[in-house]
C-alpha positions in Angstrom: 98.2 115.0 162.0 97.2 112.0 163.3 96.1 109.2 162.9 93.9 106.2 164.0 93.8 102.9 163.7 89.8 101.1 164.1 89.6 97.9 164.1 85.9 98.0 165.3 83.5 98.9 162.3 80.6 101.0 163.8 83.1 103.1 166.2 82.6 106.6 165.7 85.3 108.7 164.4 86.9 111.0 167.4 85.6 115.1 168.0 89.7 116.0 167.6 90.0 113.8 164.7 86.9 115.8 162.9 88.1 119.3 163.9 91.6 118.4 163.0 91.2 117.4 159.8 88.9 120.5 158.5 91.4 122.8 160.0 94.0 120.8 157.8 91.9 121.1 154.7 91.0 124.9 155.5 94.7 125.8 155.8 96.2 123.7 153.3 93.1 125.1 151.0 94.4 128.4 152.3 97.8 128.7 151.3 96.9 127.5 147.7 94.9 130.5 147.6 97.3 132.6 148.7 99.9 131.6 146.0 98.1 131.5 143.2 96.8 135.1 144.0 99.8 136.2 144.8 101.3 134.3 141.4 98.1 136.3 139.8 99.2 139.7 141.7 102.8 139.7 140.2 101.7 139.0 136.1 99.0 141.3 136.5 101.7 143.9 138.0 103.9 142.8 134.9 101.4 142.5 132.5 100.3 146.7 133.7 104.0 147.3 133.3 104.2 146.2 130.4 101.1 148.2 128.6 102.7 151.8 130.2 105.8 150.8 128.5 104.5 150.0 125.5 102.3 153.1 125.3 105.3 155.7 125.7 107.3 153.7 123.4 108.4 155.6 120.6 106.4 155.2 117.4 108.3 152.9 114.4 108.7 153.8 111.3 106.7 152.7 108.5 108.6 149.3 107.4 109.8 150.0 103.7 110.2 146.9 101.7 113.5 146.2 100.5 115.1 147.9 97.5 114.2 145.5 94.5 117.0 142.8 93.6 117.9 142.0 89.8 115.2 139.3 89.8 115.6 137.4 85.7 113.0 138.4 84.3 110.5 134.6 82.6 111.8 134.4 79.1 108.7 134.9 77.2 107.7 131.8 74.7 108.6 132.2 71.3 107.1 129.7 69.0 109.5 126.9 66.9 110.7 128.4 63.9 110.3 125.5 60.8 114.3 124.7 61.3 113.5 123.2 64.3 110.8 121.1 63.6 113.0 118.6 61.7 115.3 118.4 65.2 114.3 115.8 67.4 115.1 116.6 71.3 116.6 113.1 72.9 
């Protein structure tokens, strides 16, 4: 693209500069659209492949919780006996 330096503020931009600016802008936008659309199609195809794989995947068995471990049971609360009343815990 050619750049022109104007010294006079009232001078007009040449038609060639206007056309080259418009064509350059269209070229850049078309390249951007092409690559963005290409990436979109790649992701769309990958999503379709994953969807088809998921359809034909063997059904997984139910998730069985692990066997109960020996978890210590909380001790029941026992009332202190009268014999323990005279002992002061520090």
